[in-house]
N, C-alpha and C positions, 0 to 999 in steps of 0.2 A: 903198737899204737898207730903207726902210719898206715898199716894194712886196714885197721878198723876205721880210721879217719876217712879213707878213700872208699870204703864199702861198709858203712855201719849197719846196714840191714842184714847182710849175709854173714858178716864176721862178728863174733862176740868179743867183748873186751877181755884180754888176758895178758898177764906179764909174768906168770910164775908157774914153774913146773915142780911137781912133788917128786922127790927122789924115790926110786924103787926100794924102799926099806920095809920089810915085813908086809908086803902087799899094798902099801899105801899108794902106789902108782894108779890104783883104781880110781883115785880122785881126779886124775887127768882126763879131760874130755876133749873131743874134737870141737874146737871153737871156730874152725874155718881158717882159711889162709894158710893151710898146711902147718898148723900149730896145734899141738896137744898140750893143754895146760888147765889150770884152775880158772874158771870164769870169775871175773871181777864184777861184783854187784853193788859196789859202794858208790858208783857214779863218778869216779875220778876221771875217766876218759871223757865223759860228757862235760865235766867241769873244765878240763884242759882245752877242749874244743871251744867252749864258750869264752874262754880267756883269749882265744886267738892263737894258740900254740899249734903250729902246723908241721913240726918236725921233731924227731927225737933229740936232735942236738940242742934245740931250743929248750926242751924239757931238762936236758942235762945242765945247761947253763943257768936255768931258773933254779934248779936244786943247788948248784954251787953258790949262786948269789944268795939264796936263802940261808945256806950254811954260814957264809961269811957274815951276813947281817945278824944272825942269831948269836954268833961269837962276839960281835961288837956289842950287842945288847947285854950279853952275859958279863962282859968285861965292864960295861957301864954300870950295871947293877952292883957288881962286886966293888968297884971303885967308890961309888956314892954311898954305899952302906958300910964299908969297912975301912976305907982309906980317908975319905973326906965326908964322913957322915955328919949331916946337919944336926942341930940341937932338936930336942924332942918337940919344942914349940912348932918347928917347921912342919912336922907330921900332923900336928893338931890343928893346923889352919885348914879347916874343912872347906871353907868357901873357896879358897885358892885352889885346893885340890879338885873340887867339883868343877870349877871353871876350866881348869886345864884339861881335865878328862873330857868334858863336854866339847870344848873347842878343838883341842889338839887331837885326842884319840878318836873320838867319834866324828867330829866335824871334818877335820882334815883327812881322816881315814876314808870317809865316804866320798869326799871331793876327789881324792886321788884315785879311788876305785872307779868312780863315774867317769873321770878323765880317761882312764885306761879303756873302759868300755866304749866310750865315744870314739876315741882316736885310733884304737887298735882292734878291739874285739868286734865292733859292729861291722866295719868294712870287710874284715876277713871272713866273718860268719855269713855275711851277705853273699860273698863269692862262693863259699862252701855250699850254702843252701841252693845256689844256682847250678851246682854241679861241677864247678871248676875244680880240677885236681889240685891237691895240696901243694905239690911241687911247682905248680904254675902261678901260685899266689905270690905277690911281691912280699919282700921281707917287711916286718912290722915298722921299722924306722922310715921306710919309704912313704908310708901314709902320713907320717908326721912332717916330713920335709917337702913333700910334693903335694901342694894343695889341689892341683889339677887332677891328680890321681884319685884322691878321696872325693873331689867335687863331682866326678863322673858317677859315683855311687850315691852321694848325698849332696845335691846341688847347693844347699845353703852354705856349705863350706867356702864356696867361691866368694861369698860376701864378707867373709872374715868376721870381725867383731863389730862391724857397723850396726847390725840389728840389735846387738846386746846393749851398746851405749845409747842407741836411739829408742830404747825400750820397745822395740818391735820384735819381741821375743817369739811371737808365733811363727816367724820365719824359720826357726829351728825345729819346727814340728816334724820334719822329715826324719830326724834321728832321736828326738825326745818325744815319744809318743805316749798315748793313753788308750791303747787298743783294747786291753783286757783279753782274756782267753789265752790260748796256746798257739804256738807256731806249728802249723800243720806238717812242716818238714821234719822238725826235731821232736815234737811233742812236748817241748819245754816252754817256759815263759818267753815272751818276746823280749829280746835283749834291749831293744830301744825303750821298752817299758821299764826294765830294771835299771837302765842308765838314768832315766827320768826320775825314778824312785830314789836312787842314791844321791842324785844332785839335789833333790828336794830335802832329803834328810841332812845333807851337808849344810845347806842354808839354815835349816832349823837348828841344828846343833851348834853351829858357829854363832848364831844370834843368841841362843840360850846360854852359851859360855861367856857372853859379855853382859849378862843381866845381873 
């Protein structure tokens, strides 16, 4: 992943080698970076880059965190359905279920994702697009605790929440954009557009969940 991240035009994404059983090693191709393997075409590498993952150790801990959270959710589901299952009327309250799905699942989910894109993914991808090597990019938490650091990339961060509470929201147009089209460096959608999109969806769904 790291080799592809630092040279995505010459090295193809790959993370799997087919074992030489009954001639199947023919599937392994030269993907560059002195690696022979199966080329990944699912877009996972591009997705991880867009999320702001700049090292394989970050990928590792993201996977471990996901595993722990899925275990907690599995336990929560088992507990609420088998140990402390509510009465049938609870499941038949469609209005409450709809509101909680709209506000909680969709609204807060979109809000959390747009927050990650704004505070972590955007500054990291801006540096990657400018040609900065992945090992030279600050760790993700540094963009959260050091306003000066992210303010060098997106000046409106230096103003904090003042434009938000004074309804001067256009100040945030450096990271919440409406450009349209594709980023010429990556060939993907502008991340600042997708952050704006998810923030708008979050507002929409949170309001819808209270109606």
